[in-house]
A tleap script that builds the chain and sets N, CA, C and O, in Angstrom:
source leaprc.protein.ff14SB
mol = sequence {
  NMET GLU LEU ALA VAL LEU ALA ASP GLU LEU
  THR ALA VAL GLY TRP ARG LEU ALA GLY ALA
  LYS VAL PHE LEU PRO ALA HIE GLU ASN VAL
  ALA ALA CYS LEU GLN THR ALA LEU GLN GLN
  ALA GLN VAL VAL LEU VAL THR ALA GLU LEU
  ALA ALA ALA VAL PRO LEU GLU GLN LEU GLU
  ALA ALA LEU ILE GLY PHE PRO PRO LEU THR
  LEU VAL ILE PRO ASP LEU ARG HIE ILE ARG
  GLU PRO ALA ASP LEU GLU ALA GLN ALA ARG
  ARG ALA LEU GLY VAL PRO CALA
}
set mol.1.N position { 86.992 61.521 97.184 }
set mol.1.CA position { 87.718 62.417 98.045 }
set mol.1.C position { 87.454 62.012 99.494 }
set mol.1.O position { 86.306 61.819 99.892 }
set mol.2.N position { 88.508 61.887 100.263 }
set mol.2.CA position { 88.392 61.555 101.675 }
set mol.2.C position { 88.197 62.830 102.487 }
set mol.2.O position { 89.003 63.756 102.405 }
set mol.3.N position { 87.130 62.872 103.265 }
set mol.3.CA position { 86.795 64.022 104.094 }
set mol.3.C position { 86.775 63.579 105.543 }
set mol.3.O position { 86.116 62.599 105.890 }
set mol.4.N position { 87.507 64.308 106.400 }
set mol.4.CA position { 87.514 64.026 107.836 }
set mol.4.C position { 87.010 65.268 108.569 }
set mol.4.O position { 87.329 66.398 108.200 }
set mol.5.N position { 86.219 65.036 109.610 }
set mol.5.CA position { 85.646 66.133 110.383 }
set mol.5.C position { 85.873 65.866 111.864 }
set mol.5.O position { 85.526 64.799 112.370 }
set mol.6.N position { 86.456 66.841 112.555 }
set mol.6.CA position { 86.585 66.796 114.009 }
set mol.6.C position { 85.497 67.700 114.547 }
set mol.6.O position { 85.510 68.907 114.308 }
set mol.7.N position { 84.552 67.118 115.273 }
set mol.7.CA position { 83.377 67.885 115.677 }
set mol.7.C position { 82.762 67.317 116.946 }
set mol.7.O position { 83.128 66.240 117.417 }
set mol.8.N position { 81.817 68.078 117.483 }
set mol.8.CA position { 81.000 67.585 118.583 }
set mol.8.C position { 79.967 66.620 118.001 }
set mol.8.O position { 79.791 66.543 116.785 }
set mol.9.N position { 79.298 65.898 118.869 }
set mol.9.CA position { 78.369 64.856 118.423 }
set mol.9.C position { 77.227 65.383 117.555 }
set mol.9.O position { 76.877 64.764 116.550 }
set mol.10.N position { 76.648 66.513 117.934 }
set mol.10.CA position { 75.534 67.074 117.174 }
set mol.10.C position { 75.973 67.491 115.769 }
set mol.10.O position { 75.309 67.157 114.788 }
set mol.11.N position { 77.071 68.208 115.670 }
set mol.11.CA position { 77.577 68.660 114.370 }
set mol.11.C position { 77.979 67.475 113.496 }
set mol.11.O position { 77.818 67.505 112.276 }
set mol.12.N position { 78.502 66.437 114.136 }
set mol.12.CA position { 79.002 65.274 113.397 }
set mol.12.C position { 77.910 64.497 112.676 }
set mol.12.O position { 78.186 63.836 111.675 }
set mol.13.N position { 76.677 64.562 113.164 }
set mol.13.CA position { 75.595 63.775 112.575 }
set mol.13.C position { 75.453 64.059 111.079 }
set mol.13.O position { 75.423 63.131 110.271 }
set mol.14.N position { 75.368 65.318 110.716 }
set mol.14.CA position { 75.215 65.681 109.309 }
set mol.14.C position { 76.406 65.279 108.463 }
set mol.14.O position { 76.251 64.838 107.324 }
set mol.15.N position { 77.592 65.433 109.021 }
set mol.15.CA position { 78.796 65.075 108.266 }
set mol.15.C position { 78.884 63.573 108.041 }
set mol.15.O position { 79.374 63.131 107.002 }
set mol.16.N position { 78.417 62.791 108.996 }
set mol.16.CA position { 78.381 61.331 108.802 }
set mol.16.C position { 77.469 60.979 107.632 }
set mol.16.O position { 77.802 60.135 106.800 }
set mol.17.N position { 76.310 61.641 107.581 }
set mol.17.CA position { 75.373 61.390 106.485 }
set mol.17.C position { 75.968 61.760 105.138 }
set mol.17.O position { 75.608 61.177 104.115 }
set mol.18.N position { 76.884 62.734 105.135 }
set mol.18.CA position { 77.539 63.161 103.900 }
set mol.18.C position { 78.716 62.261 103.535 }
set mol.18.O position { 79.354 62.460 102.501 }
set mol.19.N position { 79.005 61.270 104.382 }
set mol.19.CA position { 80.066 60.318 104.068 }
set mol.19.C position { 81.424 60.661 104.651 }
set mol.19.O position { 82.418 60.029 104.295 }
set mol.20.N position { 81.492 61.633 105.528 }
set mol.20.CA position { 82.774 62.012 106.125 }
set mol.20.C position { 83.176 61.020 107.208 }
set mol.20.O position { 82.333 60.400 107.855 }
set mol.21.N position { 84.480 60.890 107.385 }
set mol.21.CA position { 85.004 60.157 108.536 }
set mol.21.C position { 84.989 61.143 109.693 }
set mol.21.O position { 85.616 62.199 109.618 }
set mol.22.N position { 84.288 60.811 110.747 }
set mol.22.CA position { 84.070 61.741 111.846 }
set mol.22.C position { 84.888 61.345 113.059 }
set mol.22.O position { 84.944 60.173 113.431 }
set mol.23.N position { 85.522 62.335 113.673 }
set mol.23.CA position { 86.246 62.162 114.923 }
set mol.23.C position { 85.505 62.966 115.985 }
set mol.23.O position { 85.133 64.115 115.746 }
set mol.24.N position { 85.288 62.369 117.157 }
set mol.24.CA position { 84.630 63.034 118.269 }
set mol.24.C position { 85.596 63.082 119.454 }
set mol.24.O position { 85.363 62.427 120.470 }
set mol.25.N position { 86.669 63.845 119.330 }
set mol.25.CA position { 87.696 63.810 120.371 }
set mol.25.C position { 87.298 64.586 121.624 }
set mol.25.O position { 86.572 65.577 121.557 }
set mol.26.N position { 87.792 64.112 122.768 }
set mol.26.CA position { 87.725 64.904 123.989 }
set mol.26.C position { 88.754 66.028 123.820 }
set mol.26.O position { 89.695 65.893 123.039 }
set mol.27.N position { 88.578 67.123 124.542 }
set mol.27.CA position { 89.468 68.278 124.367 }
set mol.27.C position { 90.938 67.919 124.542 }
set mol.27.O position { 91.792 68.495 123.868 }
set mol.28.N position { 91.250 66.988 125.423 }
set mol.28.CA position { 92.658 66.623 125.633 }
set mol.28.C position { 93.226 65.767 124.498 }
set mol.28.O position { 94.437 65.557 124.435 }
set mol.29.N position { 92.370 65.272 123.603 }
set mol.29.CA position { 92.820 64.415 122.492 }
set mol.29.C position { 92.694 65.077 121.122 }
set mol.29.O position { 92.973 64.438 120.107 }
set mol.30.N position { 92.289 66.316 121.072 }
set mol.30.CA position { 92.032 66.969 119.775 }
set mol.30.C position { 93.298 67.025 118.927 }
set mol.30.O position { 93.248 66.719 117.736 }
set mol.31.N position { 94.420 67.405 119.509 }
set mol.31.CA position { 95.667 67.539 118.738 }
set mol.31.C position { 96.056 66.210 118.086 }
set mol.31.O position { 96.447 66.182 116.919 }
set mol.32.N position { 95.952 65.122 118.829 }
set mol.32.CA position { 96.296 63.805 118.279 }
set mol.32.C position { 95.315 63.397 117.181 }
set mol.32.O position { 95.723 62.850 116.156 }
set mol.33.N position { 94.030 63.658 117.391 }
set mol.33.CA position { 93.029 63.331 116.365 }
set mol.33.C position { 93.251 64.151 115.096 }
set mol.33.O position { 93.073 63.651 113.986 }
set mol.34.N position { 93.641 65.410 115.270 }
set mol.34.CA position { 93.922 66.248 114.102 }
set mol.34.C position { 95.067 65.646 113.293 }
set mol.34.O position { 94.986 65.573 112.067 }
set mol.35.N position { 96.125 65.218 113.963 }
set mol.35.CA position { 97.254 64.612 113.246 }
set mol.35.C position { 96.814 63.376 112.474 }
set mol.35.O position { 97.233 63.170 111.335 }
set mol.36.N position { 95.980 62.562 113.084 }
set mol.36.CA position { 95.471 61.364 112.413 }
set mol.36.C position { 94.642 61.744 111.192 }
set mol.36.O position { 94.805 61.162 110.119 }
set mol.37.N position { 93.764 62.707 111.354 }
set mol.37.CA position { 92.913 63.147 110.246 }
set mol.37.C position { 93.751 63.707 109.097 }
set mol.37.O position { 93.460 63.445 107.930 }
set mol.38.N position { 94.784 64.470 109.424 }
set mol.38.CA position { 95.646 65.047 108.385 }
set mol.38.C position { 96.338 63.970 107.561 }
set mol.38.O position { 96.625 64.176 106.381 }
set mol.39.N position { 96.606 62.830 108.173 }
set mol.39.CA position { 97.271 61.728 107.466 }
set mol.39.C position { 96.298 60.894 106.640 }
set mol.39.O position { 96.708 60.209 105.703 }
set mol.40.N position { 95.020 60.948 106.982 }
set mol.40.CA position { 94.050 60.055 106.355 }
set mol.40.C position { 93.142 60.705 105.320 }
set mol.40.O position { 92.504 59.992 104.545 }
set mol.41.N position { 93.060 62.029 105.279 }
set mol.41.CA position { 92.049 62.670 104.433 }
set mol.41.C position { 92.654 63.730 103.517 }
set mol.41.O position { 93.763 64.216 103.738 }
set mol.42.N position { 91.900 64.066 102.496 }
set mol.42.CA position { 92.289 65.131 101.573 }
set mol.42.C position { 91.735 66.479 102.005 }
set mol.42.O position { 92.274 67.527 101.647 }
set mol.43.N position { 90.649 66.445 102.782 }
set mol.43.CA position { 90.044 67.651 103.343 }
set mol.43.C position { 89.755 67.362 104.809 }
set mol.43.O position { 89.170 66.334 105.148 }
set mol.44.N position { 90.175 68.289 105.681 }
set mol.44.CA position { 89.959 68.134 107.120 }
set mol.44.C position { 89.233 69.380 107.622 }
set mol.44.O position { 89.686 70.506 107.419 }
set mol.45.N position { 88.099 69.154 108.278 }
set mol.45.CA position { 87.322 70.238 108.867 }
set mol.45.C position { 87.349 70.076 110.382 }
set mol.45.O position { 87.188 68.973 110.904 }
set mol.46.N position { 87.555 71.193 111.080 }
set mol.46.CA position { 87.609 71.183 112.542 }
set mol.46.C position { 86.686 72.276 113.049 }
set mol.46.O position { 86.785 73.422 112.612 }
set mol.47.N position { 85.786 71.937 113.971 }
set mol.47.CA position { 84.929 72.987 114.518 }
set mol.47.C position { 85.788 73.963 115.315 }
set mol.47.O position { 86.830 73.599 115.861 }
set mol.48.N position { 85.328 75.206 115.368 }
set mol.48.CA position { 86.086 76.259 116.053 }
set mol.48.C position { 86.297 75.921 117.526 }
set mol.48.O position { 87.354 76.217 118.083 }
set mol.49.N position { 85.317 75.315 118.149 }
set mol.49.CA position { 85.444 74.938 119.565 }
set mol.49.C position { 86.592 73.952 119.763 }
set mol.49.O position { 87.388 74.112 120.688 }
set mol.50.N position { 86.687 72.938 118.911 }
set mol.50.CA position { 87.769 71.960 119.038 }
set mol.50.C position { 89.101 72.539 118.579 }
set mol.50.O position { 90.145 72.202 119.137 }
set mol.51.N position { 89.078 73.397 117.576 }
set mol.51.CA position { 90.324 74.020 117.111 }
set mol.51.C position { 90.987 74.817 118.226 }
set mol.51.O position { 92.213 74.919 118.269 }
set mol.52.N position { 90.197 75.376 119.119 }
set mol.52.CA position { 90.739 76.146 120.239 }
set mol.52.C position { 91.527 75.271 121.205 }
set mol.52.O position { 92.323 75.782 121.993 }
set mol.53.N position { 91.315 73.963 121.154 }
set mol.53.CA position { 92.029 73.035 122.033 }
set mol.53.C position { 93.344 72.540 121.429 }
set mol.53.O position { 94.088 71.809 122.083 }
set mol.54.N position { 93.632 72.930 120.199 }
set mol.54.CA position { 94.865 72.519 119.521 }
set mol.54.C position { 95.926 73.593 119.767 }
set mol.54.O position { 95.624 74.783 119.672 }
set mol.55.N position { 97.153 73.198 120.079 }
set mol.55.CA position { 98.202 74.200 120.225 }
set mol.55.C position { 98.291 75.064 118.968 }
set mol.55.O position { 98.219 74.556 117.848 }
set mol.56.N position { 98.449 76.370 119.164 }
set mol.56.CA position { 98.402 77.327 118.063 }
set mol.56.C position { 99.379 76.980 116.945 }
set mol.56.O position { 99.021 77.068 115.771 }
set mol.57.N position { 100.593 76.590 117.282 }
set mol.57.CA position { 101.587 76.227 116.253 }
set mol.57.C position { 101.100 75.079 115.385 }
set mol.57.O position { 101.222 75.121 114.161 }
set mol.58.N position { 100.550 74.058 116.021 }
set mol.58.CA position { 100.055 72.889 115.289 }
set mol.58.C position { 98.869 73.256 114.403 }
set mol.58.O position { 98.782 72.813 113.258 }
set mol.59.N position { 97.959 74.065 114.937 }
set mol.59.CA position { 96.793 74.469 114.153 }
set mol.59.C position { 97.210 75.303 112.951 }
set mol.59.O position { 96.735 75.065 111.841 }
set mol.60.N position { 98.090 76.276 113.156 }
set mol.60.CA position { 98.548 77.112 112.051 }
set mol.60.C position { 99.252 76.290 110.981 }
set mol.60.O position { 99.057 76.528 109.789 }
set mol.61.N position { 100.070 75.323 111.397 }
set mol.61.CA position { 100.750 74.457 110.426 }
set mol.61.C position { 99.742 73.675 109.601 }
set mol.61.O position { 99.923 73.509 108.394 }
set mol.62.N position { 98.680 73.193 110.239 }
set mol.62.CA position { 97.651 72.435 109.521 }
set mol.62.C position { 96.889 73.329 108.547 }
set mol.62.O position { 96.575 72.910 107.433 }
set mol.63.N position { 96.593 74.560 108.963 }
set mol.63.CA position { 95.838 75.472 108.113 }
set mol.63.C position { 96.657 75.965 106.923 }
set mol.63.O position { 96.115 76.188 105.840 }
set mol.64.N position { 97.945 76.131 107.123 }
set mol.64.CA position { 98.826 76.623 106.052 }
set mol.64.C position { 99.250 75.497 105.124 }
set mol.64.O position { 99.364 75.687 103.913 }
set mol.65.N position { 99.485 74.318 105.703 }
set mol.65.CA position { 99.960 73.184 104.913 }
set mol.65.C position { 98.925 72.723 103.914 }
set mol.65.O position { 97.719 72.823 104.143 }
set mol.66.N position { 99.418 72.217 102.805 }
set mol.66.CA position { 98.513 71.700 101.788 }
set mol.66.C position { 99.255 70.659 100.977 }
set mol.66.O position { 100.385 70.953 100.585 }
set mol.67.N position { 98.758 69.505 100.690 }
set mol.67.CA position { 97.536 68.945 101.205 }
set mol.67.C position { 97.712 68.417 102.619 }
set mol.67.O position { 98.844 68.287 103.084 }
set mol.68.N position { 96.654 68.117 103.296 }
set mol.68.CA position { 95.261 68.304 102.918 }
set mol.68.C position { 94.785 69.730 103.181 }
set mol.68.O position { 95.384 70.468 103.963 }
set mol.69.N position { 93.718 70.090 102.526 }
set mol.69.CA position { 93.055 71.354 102.797 }
set mol.69.C position { 92.431 71.233 104.182 }
set mol.69.O position { 91.673 70.299 104.442 }
set mol.70.N position { 92.745 72.170 105.070 }
set mol.70.CA position { 92.241 72.143 106.438 }
set mol.70.C position { 91.532 73.456 106.726 }
set mol.70.O position { 92.074 74.532 106.473 }
set mol.71.N position { 90.315 73.364 107.257 }
set mol.71.CA position { 89.511 74.552 107.536 }
set mol.71.C position { 88.887 74.463 108.915 }
set mol.71.O position { 88.561 73.377 109.395 }
set mol.72.N position { 88.723 75.618 109.548 }
set mol.72.CA position { 88.000 75.707 110.809 }
set mol.72.C position { 86.587 76.170 110.464 }
set mol.72.O position { 86.395 77.151 109.746 }
set mol.73.N position { 85.604 75.442 110.992 }
set mol.73.CA position { 84.202 75.704 110.674 }
set mol.73.C position { 83.406 75.941 111.959 }
set mol.73.O position { 83.850 75.535 113.034 }
set mol.74.N position { 82.244 76.586 111.872 }
set mol.74.CA position { 81.390 76.713 113.063 }
set mol.74.C position { 80.711 75.376 113.363 }
set mol.74.O position { 80.553 74.534 112.480 }
set mol.75.N position { 80.318 75.199 114.616 }
set mol.75.CA position { 79.527 74.021 114.950 }
set mol.75.C position { 78.051 74.419 114.922 }
set mol.75.O position { 77.730 75.603 114.815 }
set mol.76.N position { 77.173 73.459 115.015 }
set mol.76.CA position { 75.739 73.744 114.921 }
set mol.76.C position { 75.220 74.576 116.088 }
set mol.76.O position { 74.229 75.292 115.947 }
set mol.77.N position { 75.880 74.486 117.231 }
set mol.77.CA position { 75.430 75.230 118.399 }
set mol.77.C position { 75.998 76.649 118.441 }
set mol.77.O position { 75.580 77.455 119.272 }
set mol.78.N position { 76.931 76.957 117.570 }
set mol.78.CA position { 77.580 78.279 117.492 }
set mol.78.C position { 78.179 78.710 118.827 }
set mol.78.O position { 78.086 79.874 119.215 }
set mol.79.N position { 78.789 77.765 119.517 }
set mol.79.CA position { 79.445 78.061 120.792 }
set mol.79.C position { 80.656 78.955 120.561 }
set mol.79.O position { 80.907 79.890 121.321 }
set mol.80.N position { 81.390 78.659 119.518 }
set mol.80.CA position { 82.573 79.450 119.180 }
set mol.80.C position { 82.615 79.572 117.665 }
set mol.80.O position { 82.446 78.580 116.956 }
set mol.81.N position { 82.836 80.764 117.172 }
set mol.81.CA position { 82.866 80.995 115.728 }
set mol.81.C position { 84.312 81.043 115.229 }
set mol.81.O position { 85.199 81.512 115.942 }
set mol.82.N position { 84.552 80.561 114.014 }
set mol.82.CA position { 85.901 80.688 113.445 }
set mol.82.C position { 86.192 82.153 113.134 }
set mol.82.O position { 85.285 82.983 113.066 }
set mol.83.N position { 87.456 82.445 112.950 }
set mol.83.CA position { 87.861 83.808 112.607 }
set mol.83.C position { 87.239 84.219 111.273 }
set mol.83.O position { 87.079 83.395 110.373 }
set mol.84.N position { 86.894 85.492 111.156 }
set mol.84.CA position { 86.342 86.027 109.913 }
set mol.84.C position { 87.511 86.421 109.013 }
set mol.84.O position { 88.023 87.538 109.095 }
set mol.85.N position { 87.921 85.495 108.158 }
set mol.85.CA position { 89.100 85.715 107.319 }
set mol.85.C position { 88.898 86.852 106.322 }
set mol.85.O position { 89.837 87.584 106.010 }
set mol.86.N position { 87.684 86.995 105.829 }
set mol.86.CA position { 87.417 88.084 104.885 }
set mol.86.C position { 87.635 89.439 105.562 }
set mol.86.O position { 88.272 90.322 104.987 }
set mol.87.N position { 87.121 89.605 106.757 }
set mol.87.CA position { 87.290 90.872 107.478 }
set mol.87.C position { 88.754 91.129 107.793 }
set mol.87.O position { 89.221 92.263 107.685 }
set mol.88.N position { 89.484 90.091 108.181 }
set mol.88.CA position { 90.903 90.248 108.474 }
set mol.88.C position { 91.674 90.661 107.228 }
set mol.88.O position { 92.553 91.520 107.299 }
set mol.89.N position { 91.354 90.059 106.092 }
set mol.89.CA position { 92.038 90.407 104.847 }
set mol.89.C position { 91.722 91.840 104.434 }
set mol.89.O position { 92.614 92.569 104.002 }
set mol.90.N position { 90.471 92.247 104.563 }
set mol.90.CA position { 90.087 93.623 104.223 }
set mol.90.C position { 90.839 94.629 105.090 }
set mol.90.O position { 91.339 95.634 104.585 }
set mol.91.N position { 90.921 94.358 106.404 }
set mol.91.CA position { 91.657 95.255 107.301 }
set mol.91.C position { 93.116 95.337 106.906 }
set mol.91.O position { 93.695 96.423 106.875 }
set mol.92.N position { 93.718 94.193 106.604 }
set mol.92.CA position { 95.132 94.147 106.247 }
set mol.92.C position { 95.409 94.912 104.953 }
set mol.92.O position { 96.470 95.516 104.792 }
set mol.93.N position { 94.451 94.879 104.040 }
set mol.93.CA position { 94.617 95.573 102.765 }
set mol.93.C position { 94.111 97.012 102.789 }
set mol.93.O position { 94.311 97.758 101.830 }
set mol.94.N position { 93.456 97.403 103.883 }
set mol.94.CA position { 92.919 98.753 103.989 }
set mol.94.C position { 91.672 98.960 103.158 }
set mol.94.O position { 91.358 100.086 102.773 }
set mol.95.N position { 90.957 97.878 102.877 }
set mol.95.CA position { 89.739 97.959 102.077 }
set mol.95.C position { 88.547 98.122 103.044 }
set mol.95.O position { 88.414 97.345 103.990 }
set mol.96.N position { 87.693 99.116 102.814 }
set mol.96.CA position { 86.541 99.287 103.704 }
set mol.96.C position { 85.602 98.078 103.655 }
set mol.96.O position { 85.500 97.392 102.638 }
set mol.97.N position { 84.935 97.841 104.756 }
set mol.97.CA position { 84.011 96.699 104.834 }
set mol.97.C position { 82.745 96.945 104.053 }
set mol.97.O position { 81.865 96.085 104.016 }
savepdb mol mol.pdb
quit
């Protein structure tokens, strides 16, 4: 399985050890790197900090589209956290937390 990760340098270290193809884009290049990763991998992980630099339409298309499976993950420094999908789903369904 091909795994691609868009991350900061610190977060990328562990993913490299796990065999992932790692992208370390500057904020102005995140959208282009995401497109490349989507074409090359079966699973694409993007840290929440870098995901914030992708135009919302493009990010939503990547998250909804399948394949590849695309997920937003936290980085090791926890600068920005991904959305809590479980909490959002519970609110939408009216299920107490």
